[in-house]
N, C-alpha and C positions, 0 to 999 in steps of 0.2 A: 707861864709853861716853864715846864723843866727842861730845859740842853736833850735828855735824852729820848722827848716824846716830839722835841723839832724836826732832831736830824733823823728819826724811823721817818715823820707825816714828811719829809723831802724827799728821802731815799723809795716812800710809797708813790710821790707821785713825777719824778726822777723816771720809773722802772714806766709807772703806765706811761708816759711819753713816750718811751722806747715801742713797748710793746704795741702801741698804735701802728706807730712808726715801721715796722716788722710789719700788720697788719697791713699798713695803705699798698705797702710793697709789692706783696704777696696777691695782693687786690688787682694791682695793674702789673704783676705776673699771670695771672692767668685770663685776664684777656687778650694777650698777646694770642692768636691762631696757634695751633698745635702744627700743621704746616709748612709755616713759612720757613725761610734759610735759617732763621737766628731759630728756631728751635729744631731743626734737623738737620745739623750742621752741629757734628759732635768729635769729639777727638781722636783722631786712630793710627796704626802704622799696620800698615799692611806689606807682608813682603810674599811676588810673585817668583819663580821659574820663568827663564824665558826660552823656544824651542822655532825649533823651523822641522814640520817633517816630525814630529818629536822626539828631536837629538839635542838635549838639555846643553845648552849654550853659554848660561849663565843666570844672571836673576839681578830681582830689580827691589828695592822699595817709598812707599807711597808713605808719610807721617802728614798730619793736618794736628797744627796744636792752637787754642787759643793766650796768645800773647799776653792780650788783655780784654779787657769787655769790647765785644765789639770789632779788635784786630787780633787777624790769623795768620798765621804761618802758614802754607804748602813747598812741601820736597818733595823729590823725586830724583834718586840715583838708580846707576843700574849699572851691568859690568856683565860685555857677552867679549868671546873668544870663540875661533873657530881656527886651529891648525894656527897660524902664526899669526892672523888677524885679528885682534884689538880694537873695545869701544867701551869708553867710559863714559858717559855720560850724567849733569849733575844741572835740576831746576829746580830754583828758589821761588815761589810769591809771596808778598805782602802784598795783602785782604782786606778790606772792612766790608761788615756783614751787619743791613740796621732793615730791618723786617726782614719784606722777601727779596734783598734787593743787596747782591756778588758785587762790590765795588773795586778794580785794581791799585793799585800804588805803585806797585814796582815788583821785575822779575826779570830772570836774572840764570841764565842757561849757560852750560861751558861743557866740548865735549873735542877729548881727546883721545888717541889711540892709532891708531894705521893710518897714515892722510892727514889732509893735516887737523890740526886742528881751532877749537872754532870757541866765540865767546860772543853774548849777546847782552845787553838791557835795555831796558823798556821801564820808562817812567813814565805813569795816569797824571797830568795835573790835569786839575778839573777845572781851574781860569777863575774869570773870565782869559785868554779865549780856554776853554776844555782841550790841552794840547798831548800830543804823545810824541816825549825823543829817542828815538831810537840811538843806540851807539855799540859799534861793532867795532871786531878786529882794522875795519878799514875806513870805519868812514864815520858820518851822524847825521841822520833827519830827522827832521819834525812836523807829525802830518796834527791834521784837524782831530780833535776822538772823538765819535759819534756811537758811544757808547760800546765800544770792541772790547770782547775779554783779552786776557792773557790766554799763551798756550796751555797752560792746566787749568783756567779756573772757568773755561767752558765746560769742561766733562767734571765737575763738577757741581760745575749750578744744575746739568745733568741728571744729576741722582738727586736734586730735590723736585724735579719736575717731574723727571718718572714717581716719582714720594706722590706728589701732588696730583698723577694719574692722567699727565700730560704725554698726547701719543706722538705726534709733530711739532715740531722746533726746526726754529731755523739758528747761525748762530753764526755772527760776528767776529774774527777777533787777529791776533798778532802772532807769527808764529814762530818758530825757533830759530827763523833765519830773517825775522822784521818785517816780515809781509803778510801783506791784507790778506784774507781768508775770509771765506765762506762756507760751511758747512753743514745740510739737509738733516735730520735727524727722523726717522723710520722706526717709527715699535712693531713690531716681527711676534711675541710673543713668549709664553715662556718655556723656560726649556727644562729637560733638565740635566745637570751635570757633572760629569766628574773629574775632579779635580783632587790635586796631591793636599790640599785642603782634605777634602771628602767629596762627598756626596751634595749639592745641593742645587736647589731649587732657583731659576735667573730668570731673569725680563733679558728678552737678549733685542737688541734695536740692531738699526744701519747706520752707518755713516756716509754721508752722499758726499761728493766732490760738485767740485767743476767744472767739467774739462777734463776729467781722469781718468787713466787706464788703472786705477788703486779701488779695493774690497775691500771696508773696516766692517767689521765686526765685530760687539762688543755686550756685553751679559752683563746684568746690573741685582744681585742678590736682595730682593727685597726682607728676611730674615738677617743681612748683614746693613740695612739703614739702607739697602738700596746703593752700595760700594760697588766697583770692580772688581768682578772678581772670574774675567778674563776678556782679552781683545789676540783679536784676529786678523792679523791683513794680508791680501791679496793686489797683484800687479800683475797684470793678463794670464791668469791661472796660477802663477807660479806663490806659494807664500811665502811671504817675507817674512812672518814671525809668528808667534801666539805666548803669548802674556797669562799663564797663564795661576789663579791667586796655591799660597802656598801655606800662610798664615796668616789670624787678625785677631787685631785686641783693641780693646775700647781702653783707653786711657784719659 
């Protein structure tokens, strides 16, 4: 057999093996349900205007990035000001997604501006034993990890569950102060919103707190993969803030 023919046959065999491998990968991918967290979470960037009683006080930006297969970064940053008062906040979560499960790894928070500055770092260690390490400006502590999210990821998980049609949820998480918190989620229904982004239909939910005078409503748009488009909070009937979507882009 001539050398050229041997080379040709070898190339065909290698190409056939490669094609078979691609077919297997495609078959495996096609077996993953279309409504799992892995399938629903897509990188994006969202920009919001921050209001209080319709007075524009500043802006906020949320970004979701995939760092590597199954490993994600979620970032929130905001800057608001009113007269001589100012507030800048930054939150950053590193987490994994496996099938329908979102698992936090690390959370960082910082706040600067009028009043005392604040910073917090939380790490989630699967163990065993499963532990949460909490470090702020003043002290360090360690608690057992019982599947709590961080201060951002419960909201991201909520977008997935809404897309799956779930109408009532409960979340345990570590907030930006390093405290264990519980929120209940109650879905109200669809509403038409007029936002800086434009007119859009969104699903309204109520965030229920334990023993609190705060009332929070959030709206998530199916046309934007159920991402947050508005967040409004009241305390004792007084509006504390109203975040409204200005721009949204898939990455």
